[in-house]
N, C-alpha and C positions, 0 to 999 in steps of 0.2 A: 300505098303507105297506110291508108285508113284501115285496111285489112289487118296489117301487122299490129297496129296499135290496139285494135279491138280484140285480137286473138292472141296477144302476147302471153297471157297467163296460160292458155292452153298449150301454146308451143313450149313454154318453159316446163310445164308438167310433163309433157311427152319426153323432153330431153332428160329430165330427172329420172323418169321411169326407165328409159333406155340405158342410162348410166348405171343405175342400181342393178339392172338385169345383167349388163356386161360384167360388172364387178363380181357378182354372185357366181356367174357361170365360170369365169376365170379362176376364181378362188377355189372352186370345187375341182377343176382340172388340175391345178398345181397340187392339191392335196392327194388327189388320186394318183398322180405320177410319183409322188414322194412315197406313198404307201406301196406302190408297185415296185419301186427300187428297193425298199426295205425288204419286201417279200423275196425279191430275186436274190438278194445277198444272202438270205438265210435258208433258202429252199433245200440246200444240201442236208441240213440237219433235220428238217421236218416237212410234212405235208400239211397244208392248211385246209381246215374243214369249217363249215358253218354249223352252229348248234343253237337250237332254241332252248333257252334256259327255262327250267321249271322253278316253281316256288321251292325255296329251300336249297337250291343248288348253289355251290360256290365254285370259284375257279379251280380249286384243287379237287373237288369232288367230280367235276366234269373231266378234268385232265386224267383223273384216276380211272374213270369209266372208259374213256377213248384210248388210253395208253396203258392198258392192262399189263402188257409185257415190258414196257420200258419206264413205267412211272417211277419206280424206286431208284432208277439209274440217273434221274435228272435232279439237280439241285432245285429246291423250291424257289429260290430267288430267280434262277434262270427261267423257270416256267412262268412266273409272274411277269418277268421282263419281256418274254416272248408274247405273252398275252397282250401286254401294253403296246407292243410294236404293231400288232394287228388291230387293236382296238384303242387308239390313242385317246379318245374322249371317254372311255369307260373307267369306272372306279372298280378295280379288281376285288375290292372288299365289300362292295354292295351291288350285286348284279340285279338287274331289273327282270322279274319274271316275264315270260312270253316274248322277250326280246331276243333277237338273233345276234350272237357274237361269233367271232372267229377264234378257233383254237388250233394249236399245233398237235399233229400226230408225229411223234418222234420216230425217226428211221433207226 
């Protein structure tokens, strides 16, 4: 009993750390599963590629570069919506240079 009283703070800290770790890893798994489901539903329309954005790039300029033959056949709103499905935390109007984003190549 003396051991538990003396070390109760350390035991409490360990439980808090384990709880936070479990919460973080579970949240990431759920987010990944949701993204995979969204990609699976849309894969017949496009293929997903990763692209490192350069300074001055915009969503539409990258889309035009990688979709040379199909760019003008897609509505701009649809291209931005598809970008947001693949990059839910990104701002399509302010891309961060040297960051990797996912873009669709339309079939």
